[in-house]
C-alpha positions as CSV (number, residue, x, y, z in Angstrom):
1,M,122.6,-7.6,-78.4
2,S,122.0,-5.1,-81.6
3,L,118.8,-4.9,-83.2
4,Q,120.6,-6.9,-87.0
5,E,120.8,-10.0,-84.5
6,I,116.9,-10.8,-84.7
7,V,116.7,-12.6,-87.7
8,V,114.4,-15.0,-89.4
9,D,115.6,-17.7,-92.1
10,G,118.3,-15.5,-92.3
11,E,117.1,-12.3,-93.6
12,E,116.7,-9.7,-91.4
13,T,112.7,-9.1,-90.4
14,V,113.1,-6.2,-88.1
15,D,110.3,-4.2,-87.2
16,T,111.9,-1.7,-84.9
17,K,108.7,-0.3,-83.9
18,N,108.0,-3.4,-82.5
19,A,111.5,-5.3,-81.2
20,L,111.9,-6.4,-77.6
21,I,115.8,-5.8,-77.1
22,S,116.1,-5.5,-73.3
23,L,114.6,-3.8,-70.5
24,D,115.7,-0.9,-70.7
25,S,115.2,0.1,-74.2
26,P,112.9,2.6,-75.1
27,I,110.2,0.2,-76.3
28,S,110.2,-1.9,-73.3
29,M,109.9,0.5,-70.8
30,K,106.4,1.7,-72.1
31,Y,105.5,-1.6,-72.2
32,V,106.7,-2.0,-68.1
33,A,104.7,1.3,-67.5
34,A,101.4,0.6,-69.2
35,G,102.0,-3.1,-67.0
36,R,102.7,-1.3,-63.8
37,I,99.3,1.3,-64.4
38,A,97.4,-1.9,-65.5
39,Q,98.8,-3.9,-62.5
40,S,98.3,-1.0,-60.2
41,V,94.9,-0.2,-61.3
42,L,93.6,-4.3,-61.0
43,S,94.8,-4.4,-57.0
44,Y,93.2,-1.3,-55.9
45,L,90.0,-2.6,-58.0
46,V,90.7,-6.2,-56.6
47,R,91.0,-4.7,-52.8
48,E,88.0,-2.2,-53.3
49,V,85.5,-5.3,-54.0
50,T,87.5,-7.8,-51.5
51,E,88.3,-5.7,-48.4
52,R,86.1,-2.3,-48.8
53,R,83.3,-4.3,-50.5
54,M,82.0,-1.6,-53.0
55,T,79.3,-3.5,-54.8
56,N,78.3,-0.9,-57.3
57,V,79.3,-2.1,-60.8
58,Y,79.6,0.9,-61.7
59,D,81.5,2.9,-59.6
60,I,84.1,0.0,-60.0
61,C,84.3,0.7,-63.7
62,Q,84.1,4.4,-63.4
63,A,87.0,4.3,-60.6
64,G,89.1,2.1,-62.9
65,D,89.0,4.2,-65.9
66,S,89.0,6.9,-64.4
67,L,92.8,6.0,-62.6
68,I,94.0,4.9,-65.8
69,E,93.3,8.2,-67.4
70,L,95.1,10.0,-64.0
71,E,98.3,7.8,-64.0
72,T,99.0,7.7,-67.5
73,S,98.7,11.4,-67.7
74,K,101.8,11.7,-65.1
75,I,104.4,10.0,-67.4
76,Y,105.5,10.2,-70.7
77,K,104.5,14.0,-71.0
78,N,105.8,13.9,-75.1
79,V,103.3,11.2,-75.8
80,D,100.7,12.0,-77.4
81,E,98.4,8.6,-77.4
82,K,98.3,7.4,-74.2
83,G,95.3,6.3,-71.3
84,V,92.7,3.4,-71.3
85,A,93.2,0.9,-74.2
86,A,90.3,-1.2,-73.1
87,P,87.6,0.4,-70.9
88,T,87.0,-1.5,-67.0
89,T,84.3,-4.4,-67.2
90,V,83.0,-6.4,-64.7
91,D,81.2,-9.4,-65.8
92,V,79.4,-11.1,-63.1
93,N,78.9,-15.1,-63.4
94,N,77.7,-16.6,-67.1
95,C,78.2,-13.0,-68.5
96,V,81.5,-13.0,-70.4
97,Q,82.6,-9.5,-71.5
98,G,81.2,-6.2,-72.0
99,Y,79.3,-5.3,-69.1
100,S,80.2,-1.0,-68.1
101,P,77.3,0.7,-67.2
102,V,76.2,4.6,-67.9
103,N,74.1,5.0,-64.6
104,R,74.8,3.8,-60.8
105,D,71.1,4.0,-60.3
106,S,70.5,0.9,-62.7
107,A,73.9,-0.9,-62.5
108,Y,74.1,-4.6,-61.3
109,I,75.7,-4.5,-57.5
110,L,77.5,-7.4,-56.5
111,S,76.3,-10.2,-54.1
112,N,77.9,-12.4,-52.3
113,G,79.6,-15.6,-54.1
114,D,78.9,-13.7,-57.1
115,I,82.3,-14.6,-59.5
116,V,83.5,-11.4,-60.4
117,K,85.9,-10.8,-63.7
118,I,87.6,-7.7,-63.8
119,S,89.2,-6.5,-67.1
120,L,90.8,-3.4,-67.4
121,G,93.9,-2.7,-70.4
122,V,96.4,0.6,-70.4
123,H,98.9,1.7,-73.3
124,I,101.5,3.9,-73.4
125,D,102.1,5.3,-77.2
126,G,100.3,2.1,-78.3
127,Y,102.5,-0.1,-76.6
128,T,99.7,-2.2,-74.7
129,S,99.1,-4.1,-71.1
130,L,95.3,-6.0,-71.2
131,V,94.4,-7.5,-68.2
132,S,91.9,-9.7,-66.7
133,H,91.1,-11.5,-63.0
134,T,88.3,-13.6,-61.3
135,L,87.8,-13.2,-57.6
136,I,84.7,-14.2,-55.6
137,A,82.8,-11.8,-53.8
138,L,83.1,-13.3,-50.5
139,P,80.4,-12.2,-47.4
140,T,83.0,-11.7,-44.5
141,I,86.7,-10.0,-44.7
142,V,88.8,-12.6,-42.7
143,P,91.8,-14.6,-43.5
144,N,91.6,-17.1,-45.8
145,D,93.1,-19.4,-42.9
146,Q,90.2,-18.7,-40.8
147,V,87.4,-19.9,-43.9
148,A,86.8,-23.2,-45.7
149,P,87.9,-22.6,-49.0
150,T,85.1,-22.8,-52.0
151,T,84.7,-26.0,-53.7
152,G,82.7,-27.7,-56.3
153,V,82.2,-26.7,-59.9
154,L,83.3,-22.8,-58.9
155,A,86.7,-24.2,-57.6
156,D,87.0,-26.2,-60.9
157,V,86.7,-23.7,-63.2
158,I,88.6,-21.1,-61.3
159,C,91.3,-23.1,-60.7
160,A,91.4,-24.5,-64.2
161,T,91.8,-21.1,-65.6
162,Y,94.3,-19.8,-63.7
163,L,96.7,-22.7,-63.8
164,A,96.1,-23.0,-67.7
165,T,97.4,-19.4,-68.1
166,E,100.3,-19.5,-65.9
167,A,101.4,-23.0,-67.9
168,V,101.2,-21.1,-71.1
169,T,103.1,-18.4,-69.2
170,S,105.7,-21.0,-68.4
171,L,105.8,-22.5,-72.2
172,L,105.9,-19.3,-73.9
173,G,108.8,-18.6,-71.6
174,T,111.1,-21.7,-73.2
175,V,111.9,-20.5,-76.1
176,L,113.9,-17.9,-74.3
177,Y,116.4,-20.4,-73.0
178,R,116.0,-22.9,-76.1
179,Y,116.5,-20.3,-78.2
180,E,120.6,-21.1,-79.4
181,N,119.8,-24.8,-79.8
182,Q,116.4,-24.2,-81.6
183,S,114.2,-20.9,-81.7
184,G,111.2,-21.3,-80.5
185,C,111.2,-25.0,-79.5
186,Y,110.5,-26.9,-76.2
187,G,110.9,-30.6,-75.5
188,N,112.3,-30.3,-79.2
189,R,108.8,-29.4,-80.3
190,P,107.9,-26.0,-81.5
191,V,106.4,-23.5,-79.3
192,N,103.7,-22.0,-81.5
193,G,99.6,-22.1,-81.5
194,E,99.1,-25.8,-81.3
195,R,101.4,-26.6,-78.7
196,I,99.7,-23.7,-76.7
197,R,96.3,-25.1,-77.8
198,E,97.5,-29.2,-76.5
199,I,98.4,-27.5,-73.4
200,V,94.7,-25.2,-72.5
201,E,92.8,-28.0,-73.8
202,S,94.3,-30.6,-71.2
203,V,94.0,-28.4,-68.7
204,A,90.2,-28.3,-68.9
205,K,89.9,-31.4,-69.7
206,T,91.6,-32.3,-66.2
207,F,88.9,-30.4,-64.2
208,Q,85.8,-31.1,-66.7
209,V,85.5,-27.6,-68.1
210,K,84.8,-25.7,-71.0
211,I,86.9,-23.1,-73.1
212,V,84.7,-20.1,-74.2
213,P,85.0,-18.9,-77.3
214,G,87.1,-15.8,-78.2
215,S,89.7,-16.9,-75.9
216,A,92.9,-16.5,-77.5
217,V,97.1,-17.1,-77.1
218,R,98.7,-14.1,-79.7
219,R,101.7,-12.3,-80.2
220,I,100.5,-8.2,-80.4
221,K,102.4,-5.4,-81.6
222,R,102.1,-1.8,-81.2
223,F,98.2,-0.8,-81.4
224,L,97.4,-4.4,-82.2
225,V,95.9,-6.3,-79.4
226,G,93.3,-7.9,-81.2
227,Q,90.8,-5.4,-82.0
228,D,87.3,-6.7,-83.6
229,T,87.5,-4.1,-86.6
230,V,91.4,-4.0,-87.2
231,H,92.0,-6.6,-89.6
232,E,95.5,-7.6,-89.4
233,V,98.5,-9.8,-91.3
234,D,101.1,-11.7,-89.8
235,V,99.1,-13.0,-86.6
236,K,100.3,-16.0,-84.8
237,G,99.2,-18.3,-81.7
238,Y,96.0,-19.7,-81.5
239,M,92.1,-18.2,-81.1
240,W,89.2,-20.7,-80.0
241,G,86.4,-20.2,-82.2
242,S,86.1,-16.1,-82.0
243,I,83.1,-14.2,-79.7
244,S,81.8,-11.5,-82.3
245,I,78.4,-13.1,-83.3
246,E,78.3,-10.9,-86.6
247,A,81.5,-13.5,-87.7
248,M,79.2,-16.4,-86.4
249,T,80.2,-20.0,-87.6
250,D,81.2,-22.9,-85.4
251,D,84.4,-23.6,-86.8
252,P,86.9,-23.6,-84.6
253,D,89.6,-23.7,-87.4
254,E,88.5,-20.5,-88.5
255,G,89.4,-18.2,-85.5
256,D,88.2,-14.2,-85.9
257,L,87.7,-14.1,-89.9
258,K,89.4,-10.9,-90.0
259,K,92.4,-12.5,-88.4
260,M,93.7,-15.7,-90.0
261,I,95.8,-16.5,-86.9
262,D,99.4,-19.1,-88.1
263,T,98.8,-22.0,-85.5
264,E,102.2,-23.4,-87.0
265,A,104.5,-20.3,-86.4
266,P,106.9,-20.6,-83.4
267,A,106.7,-18.1,-80.4
268,D,110.6,-16.2,-80.4
269,R,112.2,-14.0,-78.0
270,G,111.4,-10.1,-78.3
271,E,107.9,-10.5,-79.0
272,A,105.2,-9.4,-76.6
273,W,102.0,-11.9,-76.2
274,L,98.5,-11.7,-74.8
275,V,97.2,-14.8,-73.0
276,D,93.3,-14.2,-72.5
277,I,91.8,-18.1,-71.5
278,S,88.3,-17.9,-70.3
279,M,86.4,-21.4,-69.1
280,C,83.5,-22.0,-67.9
281,T,81.3,-25.2,-66.0
282,F,79.4,-26.9,-68.1
283,S,76.4,-29.4,-67.6
284,G,74.7,-28.8,-71.5
285,L,73.6,-31.3,-73.8
286,E,76.5,-32.0,-77.1
287,S,74.6,-29.8,-79.1
288,D,75.8,-27.0,-76.8
289,L,79.3,-27.9,-77.9
290,N,81.5,-27.3,-81.0
291,Q,80.9,-30.3,-83.2
292,K,85.0,-30.6,-84.0
293,N,86.1,-29.4,-80.5
294,G,84.1,-31.3,-77.7
295,L,86.1,-28.7,-75.4
296,Q,84.9,-25.6,-76.8
297,L,81.7,-24.3,-76.4
298,S,79.8,-23.4,-79.6
299,R,79.3,-19.9,-80.2
300,R,75.9,-20.5,-80.4
301,T,75.1,-20.6,-76.6
302,L,76.6,-16.9,-76.7
303,K,74.2,-14.3,-76.6
304,P,74.2,-10.8,-76.5
305,H,72.2,-10.2,-73.1
306,R,68.3,-8.9,-74.1
307,D,68.3,-5.7,-72.1
308,L,71.7,-4.5,-71.5
309,K,72.8,-1.9,-74.4
310,S,76.1,-2.1,-75.5
311,T,78.4,0.6,-73.9
312,I,82.0,0.2,-75.4
313,F,83.1,0.4,-79.2
314,T,85.8,0.7,-81.2
315,R,86.2,2.9,-84.8
316,D,86.2,0.6,-87.9
317,Y,88.7,3.1,-89.8
318,N,88.7,0.7,-92.8
319,R,85.4,2.4,-93.4
320,I,84.7,6.4,-94.4
321,L,81.7,8.2,-94.9
322,S,80.2,11.6,-94.7
323,M,77.6,11.2,-91.4
324,K,74.7,14.0,-92.3
325,L,73.5,14.0,-88.4
326,K,75.5,16.8,-86.7
327,S,75.8,14.6,-83.6
328,A,77.4,11.6,-85.6
329,R,80.2,14.1,-87.6
330,G,80.9,15.5,-83.6
331,V,81.4,12.3,-82.4
332,L,83.4,11.0,-85.3
333,I,86.0,14.0,-85.3
334,E,86.5,13.4,-81.2
335,I,87.3,9.6,-82.0
336,D,89.3,10.0,-84.4
337,S,91.4,13.3,-82.7
338,R,91.4,11.2,-79.7
339,K,90.2,7.4,-79.6
340,S,93.2,5.3,-81.7
341,V,92.3,2.3,-82.9
342,Y,91.1,1.0,-79.3
343,P,87.5,0.6,-77.9
344,F,86.3,3.1,-75.9
345,H,82.7,3.9,-73.6
346,L,80.3,5.8,-74.3
347,S,80.4,7.5,-71.3
348,S,84.0,9.2,-72.2
349,L,82.7,11.4,-75.0
350,S,82.2,14.9,-74.6
351,T,80.8,15.7,-77.5
352,S,76.7,17.1,-77.5
353,G,74.2,14.2,-78.1
354,A,76.8,11.2,-78.5
355,A,74.8,8.5,-77.7
356,L,72.8,9.7,-80.8
357,G,75.6,10.0,-82.6
358,V,76.9,6.5,-81.7
359,A,73.7,4.9,-83.1
360,A,73.8,6.3,-86.1
361,L,77.7,5.3,-86.2
362,V,77.0,1.9,-85.3
363,N,74.0,1.7,-88.1
364,A,76.5,3.3,-90.6
365,E,79.2,0.2,-89.2
366,I,81.9,2.9,-89.2
367,M,81.8,1.8,-85.6
368,A,81.2,-1.3,-83.8
369,P,80.0,-2.3,-80.3
370,M,80.9,-4.7,-78.1
371,R,78.2,-6.4,-77.4
372,V,77.0,-7.7,-73.4
373,M,78.0,-11.0,-73.9
374,M,76.2,-14.1,-71.5
375,I,76.4,-17.8,-72.0
376,Q,73.3,-19.8,-72.2
377,G,72.5,-22.7,-70.5
378,S,70.3,-24.5,-67.5
379,P,71.5,-24.4,-64.7
380,A,73.4,-20.9,-66.0
381,P,77.3,-21.7,-66.9
382,I,79.7,-19.9,-64.5
383,A,82.7,-18.3,-66.7
384,A,86.1,-17.1,-65.2
385,R,88.8,-15.5,-67.2
386,E,92.4,-14.9,-66.6
387,R,94.5,-12.2,-68.9
388,T,98.0,-11.0,-68.8
389,T,100.1,-9.6,-70.9
390,L,103.6,-11.0,-71.2
391,L,106.9,-10.0,-72.8
392,L,109.5,-12.6,-73.9
393,M,112.5,-10.3,-73.6
394,P,115.8,-11.4,-74.3
395,S,119.1,-10.5,-71.9
396,A,123.2,-10.1,-72.4
397,K,123.8,-11.2,-69.1
398,H,121.6,-14.2,-69.0
399,V,118.7,-16.5,-71.2
400,G,116.7,-14.0,-70.8
401,D,112.5,-13.0,-69.0
402,V,108.9,-13.7,-69.4
403,V,108.4,-10.2,-68.4
404,K,104.6,-10.1,-66.9
405,L,103.3,-6.5,-67.4
406,S,100.4,-7.4,-65.3
407,G,98.1,-10.0,-63.4
408,G,101.3,-11.3,-61.5
409,G,101.4,-11.3,-57.6
410,I,97.9,-11.1,-57.6
411,K,96.4,-14.3,-55.8
412,P,93.6,-16.2,-56.9
413,S,90.3,-16.9,-54.7
414,W,90.3,-19.1,-51.8
415,V,89.5,-22.2,-53.4
416,H,90.1,-26.0,-53.6
417,S,89.4,-28.3,-56.2
418,E,88.6,-31.8,-56.2
419,F,90.6,-32.6,-59.6
420,E,94.7,-31.8,-60.1
421,V,96.9,-32.0,-63.2
422,T,98.7,-35.2,-63.8
423,D,100.5,-34.2,-67.2
424,E,103.7,-34.3,-66.3
425,E,104.9,-31.5,-69.1
426,I,101.9,-29.2,-67.1
427,I,103.1,-30.5,-63.6
428,E,106.9,-29.2,-65.0
429,L,105.5,-25.8,-66.0
430,L,103.1,-25.5,-63.4
431,S,105.9,-26.1,-60.7
432,E,108.5,-23.8,-58.7
433,K,111.0,-24.2,-61.4
434,R,108.7,-23.4,-64.2
435,A,111.0,-26.1,-66.7
436,G,113.8,-23.5,-65.8
437,V,112.0,-20.1,-67.1
438,R,112.6,-17.0,-65.1
439,L,109.2,-15.0,-64.5
440,R,109.6,-11.5,-63.5
441,N,106.7,-10.0,-62.3
442,I,105.6,-6.2,-62.9
443,Q,104.5,-4.5,-59.2
444,G,102.2,-1.9,-58.9
445,I,102.3,1.2,-56.8
446,E,99.9,2.4,-54.5
447,V,96.8,4.4,-56.3
448,N,93.8,5.7,-54.9
449,M,90.7,7.8,-56.6
450,V,91.0,11.9,-56.9
451,K,88.3,13.6,-54.0
452,E,86.2,14.7,-56.7
453,D,85.7,11.0,-57.8
454,V,84.8,9.2,-54.8
455,Q,82.7,12.1,-53.9
456,E,80.8,11.9,-57.4
457,M,80.4,8.3,-56.6
458,E,79.1,8.8,-53.1
459,V,76.5,11.4,-54.2
């Protein structure tokens, strides 16, 4: 297949920096390299938490970011921009995003039974793999068949989030084998944002959980994966509101005000997609739910943590100001030369007085903080999150593969829900045959912390 074969409405619309032609094309190989590192680092962190009992969140986050930098430094020596696309965060229980502490002494220590969401991201030349995974911090290390599974609402929310992610993965994959007949369709209906919304909300309803604002399934492109500070056009998929308190409204049809998503545009082969779904337990009042969509929490239930300050920031390249403060100028020069459009952690800056400079840049709205966001309620809701990056990859030999860059092959925690999916379409998408979709998981490699980093964390 050639580039010229990818057309829409009879007109050539090739984006040579984003079109996925084959798995061995330069663009695809960079995606796969980013995915392999993301998968490897996530697997390492999961083992550290579940088998080696790493419990200090600072250690987990530092290990994740250090490994990403180490592994990306080994490949694509001629690529200037590569490394961390999303700093490692560990969000526990009712925390939904943004927790990555700056020092070990005050960091959260994981306790038995905590619901732990590990998130991170890797990019090679702007081709990005983001991943999140939810696990339960267990008290002992024994085989799953020797302990009873976790049940109740914790199991419900973990199952719902995992199954919704898997069902959407299969749904997106159906555009590959349906392409020859009717592009972007499955079961004679377009595979678009509205169809994705139906699948996710059906699963949430079955397991009696709610969707957390900020959840999204969307097409991504080079350097563009949904950063708050980037104004995008031609975005398709679906977003359940926005987690940003700056854009606080309660209209689910708005999404992020900077990214008006086309929910009617169909998915198509040769695209990269991000599936990012968060769900939570719910025992609150009707006023805690979205007025137009009772399966979604109201954004008013999300609040920044009262004590934890932001440690992750994103540069807003739409704003250019001259800063008087020396540390602010130094930080800005460092960001513009090293950080690109991706979020970065405060500890990754080498500029003297970086914290003061960052504060000044945030006040000037040149940088936007990622706040540590919590779901309010009594009892406090528990959130789960699954995030994976997919390539809808065409093939000259067969209909094509859904290439799961990250998250595939990592088993969910040992849980059992009393609920089960009954929708026939979703059952088919979740079955072993996956509605005929060919799924290919990118496998990780063995990675380890370098000796100096391990010694530093043990001090």
